[in-house]
N, C-alpha and C positions, 0 to 999 in steps of 0.2 A: 356185826356186817360181814366183813373181810375180814380172812384171818392175815397176821403180817408174813410177810413176804420170805421169812425163813419157812413159814409152813408148810409150800409148796412145796421145797427144798427136793421132797421122796420123789416127789415128780417130774422135778427137771433134770432134763439132761442139758450138760454145757459139751462141747466140741470145741478143738481150739485150730490155729490158725496162722499163717503166719499173716501179723497183720503190712498195711499200703499205708499206715498212719504211720505218727511220731517216730524216731529211734534212729536214724541215720543207720549208720551196720549193724545195731543192734537189732533192727526189720528183717535184715535174711538170714538172721540165728532162731532165734526166740520165735516160739508163738505165744503172739502177745496178744491174738486177735482169738475174742471170744464168743460163740453163736450159742440163746440157751432154745436150747427147744421144748415145747409142751405141749400134751395131748388136751385138748380143753375136753372132750367128752370124756374120759381117761377120771379125771379129775375124783375121786370124791369128798375133796372140803369144797366143794359148791352144790350148792339144792338144784335142783333140775330146770324153777323157775332163771336162778340164777344164770347157767349154764345157755338156755333162751335166750332169755337176753342178750346176752355176751356175742351167742351167735350170731344173733342178728348185729348187733355193730363190730363187731373187727372180720363179720362175712370177708372183708376183704382182705386183710394182712393171715390170712389161717388157709395154708395150703390145700389140693385138692385132700390128705389126709385127716386134716384137720389139726395141723400141730401150727403150734405160734412160734414164729422164729424171731427173735430179738439178737442183732449183733451190735458186739462193739468196743474200735477199734483205736476208741480216744485215745488213753495211755498207755507208755513203754507197759507198766506192767501187765500180768495176763492177773491176777489177782486184782488188780485195779479196776480192771475193764469187765472181771463180772461180779464184783460189787458196781457198776453200772447199769449193768444186763440189767443183776437183778432187781435195782433203783424203776429201771423204764419199766421194767415187769407188773411193778408193784402200777408208781403210775397208770399204765395202760389198764391195770385190772380195775383199779377205782374210778379210771375215766368211764370206761363202758358199763358199769355198773350204775354212774351217775341217770335218773333221771329229769328229761327236762323240768324245769317249769314250764304250766303250762299257761299258753299268754292266755290274756282276760283282752277283750277288742274294743277301743275306746274310740274314741269319738271329738272329734277335736274341739277347742272353746266356741263359744260367737262370737266373742274379741277376739281369739286367734284368725279364724277363718275372714273376720272384716276386715284386719290391718294384712292380709296376703293378698285381700284384693284390693286395697286399696293402695298393699304397693304394683298390686300387678299394673292399676292404672295410672299412678305416676312413673312408673315403664317403656307407658303406652303410649301416653302422650310425650313424656321426651323423646319416643324415637319418633315418632308424626312431627313436631316439630320439626325435623332434620329434614324429614322429605322437601322437595321442588314445590314450590308453587306455581298451580296452573294456570 
């Protein structure tokens, strides 16, 4: 169905920058933040149907040019952040291609309706008993 994340590597570009995450003075020196960039429409690994489904589901996460941006700055290591970004990318692809199960309309059983109405009646009587007598 969906190729592994490693298959998308030729289509992905990574950009690094200085992180604001953990690392102390290391943060000021090393570019450990990783930004993954992937152009959905240019992908050779997805079918047109998959692309259309992903465009619909990821519409809020795509830039005006159709780029998907995923950033990771969780770790001190650039390599680890790259792995985290790839894992997030693959999870997002899987989630966007999953089709929800159609909902089946159901009705409450007669006994459930009866119990609910009895509960309401008891509650109403309880509150009616708290009123002042005129």
